[in-house]
C-alpha positions in Angstrom: 41.0 -36.6 -2.9 39.1 -36.9 0.4 36.1 -39.2 0.8 33.9 -36.2 1.0 35.1 -34.8 -2.3 34.5 -38.2 -3.9 31.0 -38.3 -2.6 30.3 -34.7 -3.8 31.6 -35.6 -7.3 29.3 -38.7 -7.3 26.3 -36.7 -6.2 26.9 -33.9 -8.8 27.6 -36.6 -11.5 24.3 -38.4 -10.9 21.7 -37.4 -13.6 18.8 -38.0 -11.2 20.2 -35.6 -8.6 22.1 -32.9 -10.5 21.7 -31.2 -13.9 23.7 -29.0 -16.3 23.4 -25.2 -16.0 25.2 -22.2 -17.5 27.0 -20.0 -14.9 28.0 -16.5 -15.9 29.8 -14.4 -13.3 28.9 -10.7 -13.4 31.1 -9.3 -16.2 32.6 -12.7 -17.0 32.4 -15.5 -19.4 29.7 -18.2 -19.3 30.7 -21.8 -18.4 28.9 -25.1 -18.0 28.5 -26.3 -14.5 26.5 -29.0 -12.6 23.9 -27.9 -10.0 21.7 -29.6 -7.5 18.4 -27.6 -7.5 16.3 -27.3 -4.3 13.0 -25.5 -4.8 11.7 -25.5 -1.2 9.0 -23.4 0.3 10.1 -21.1 3.0 8.2 -19.8 6.0 9.5 -16.6 7.6 8.2 -15.1 10.9 7.4 -11.4 10.9 6.0 -10.3 14.2 2.9 -12.4 14.8 2.6 -13.3 11.1 4.2 -16.2 9.3 4.9 -15.5 5.6 5.1 -18.3 3.0 7.2 -18.0 -0.1 8.6 -20.1 -2.8 12.4 -20.2 -3.0 15.0 -21.5 -5.4 18.3 -22.5 -4.0 21.0 -24.4 -5.8 24.2 -26.2 -4.7 27.3 -25.5 -6.7 30.7 -27.2 -6.4 33.4 -24.9 -5.2 35.7 -26.6 -7.7 33.6 -25.3 -10.6 32.5 -21.9 -9.1 35.2 -20.8 -6.6 33.6 -17.4 -5.8 29.9 -16.9 -6.6 28.7 -13.3 -6.0 25.3 -11.6 -5.9 24.3 -10.6 -9.4 26.0 -13.6 -11.1 23.6 -15.3 -13.5 22.6 -19.0 -13.7 20.5 -20.5 -16.5 18.8 -23.8 -15.7 16.7 -25.6 -18.3 16.2 -22.3 -20.2 15.2 -20.4 -17.0 17.4 -17.5 -16.0 18.2 -16.6 -12.4 20.4 -14.1 -10.5 22.3 -15.0 -7.4 20.9 -12.9 -4.5 22.4 -12.6 -1.0 25.7 -14.0 0.2 26.5 -17.6 -0.8 27.1 -20.1 2.0 29.8 -22.8 1.9 29.3 -26.2 3.6 31.5 -27.3 6.5 33.9 -29.2 4.2 34.3 -26.2 1.9 33.3 -28.2 -1.1 29.8 -26.9 -1.9 28.2 -23.4 -2.2 24.5 -23.0 -1.5 23.1 -19.9 -3.2 19.7 -18.3 -3.2 18.3 -17.3 -6.6 15.7 -15.0 -8.0 14.3 -14.9 -11.5 16.3 -12.7 -13.8 
């Protein structure tokens, strides 16, 4: 195991940084995973206007979710979300970042 993988496992194991969630691939079986939730505000430029929106992004371990796809479902603390857009992997190929929308 690389040092990066060990750090990711520590991060996702920390109860202050990560939490349990239920991941259900579209048409598949639900499974328990750990996620790091980021609910940042996002500002997008549109011509001369700047639009503000709330976003929900989560980080998932590639070891737990090897191929997240748009339409997959994630339940966090009783709140249901759907993956939207294409997930992005980090440089080390250990973590997916996915955008979510309410289900």
